[in-house]
N, C-alpha and C positions, 0 to 999 in steps of 0.2 A: 896686414897687407897680403893680398892674394895675387899670385902670378898666373897669367893666362898665356897660352900659345897662340900666336898670330901667324897664319900662313898666307902667303901672297900667291894668288893664282898665276900660273904661267911662268914663274921665276924659280920655283923650288926653294925660295927663301922662307925661313921660319925664324921668328924671334919670340922671346919671352917678354911680356909686358905686364907690369904691375897695374892693379886697378887704380892706383894713384898717379899713373904716368900716362901721358898721351902717346898714341901710336907713333906720331911723328918724332917725338923726343926719343923714343926707344929705337926708331930707325936710325936717327942721327948717331946715337951712342954706339949702335951696332955697325955703323959704316954702310948702311943700306941706302941706296939712292932713292929718295922719296921726293917727288916734286912738291914745292911749297913756295909761298911768297910772303904773305902778310903775317902768318902765324896767329891771327886773331879771328879766323872763321868768316872772313868777308870776301876774299878773292876767289875761293873755291878751287884753287890750283891743286890742293892736296886731296881732292875728292876721291872716294873709293866706293865701290858697290859692295855691300855686305852680302856675301854668298851664304854664310852660315854663322850663327852666333849673334851677340848683341853688344851694344855699346851704350854709354851714357855720354851725351854731348849737349847739355842744357844751354850752353852759350853759342851754339852753332846757329847763326842768324841767316845764313844763305839758303837754307832748305825749308820747305814747308814741313809741318808736323808729320805728314804722311811720308815724305821723303826721308826724314830722320830715321824712320824704321828700316829703310832699305839702303841708305847711303851714309857714309861717314866722312866727316871732315877730319882727317887724321891729325890736324893740329889741335883739335878740340876733343876728339873722341878718346874715351878711356874704356878699355874692355870690361865687360861684365860677364864674359864667358870666353871659352876658346873661340877663335874667330878664323874664318876664311874670307879674305877680301880680295877684290880685283881693283888694283890702282888705276887711276886715270880714267875712270868711268863716271860720267856725270848723270844726274837725274834728268828725266825727260824735259822738265821745265827749263833747265839750263841748255840742253841740247837744242831745244826749239829756238831759244834766243840766239845761239851761235849760228844755227842754220839760217835764220832770218838775216843776220849780219852778212853772211856769205852771199845770200841772194841779193841783198841791197848793193853789195860791192860789184856783183856780176851785172846788175842792171845799170850801173854808172857808166 
């Protein structure tokens, strides 16, 4: 088992996460507030942008293959290196959907 350092942009928080553990579970154990809901990679509430490093997240269904390289679902993602991530950042495909929902509501 290998331990990696995960640093969160803008918060000054850093945790050690095993390559066998999800980032979300490590946050919960460390008492770090990390948004989540379903814990199975579907709701995307735990999304984070990968600034530096890499993760494995084969069960992450909410992202395209390309997005999986740049974004992590912390409920699914296990570190493969030291990481720097920015929580609460969604891939463009998700941002586009939420922007469309906001526009539809404004049109009503």
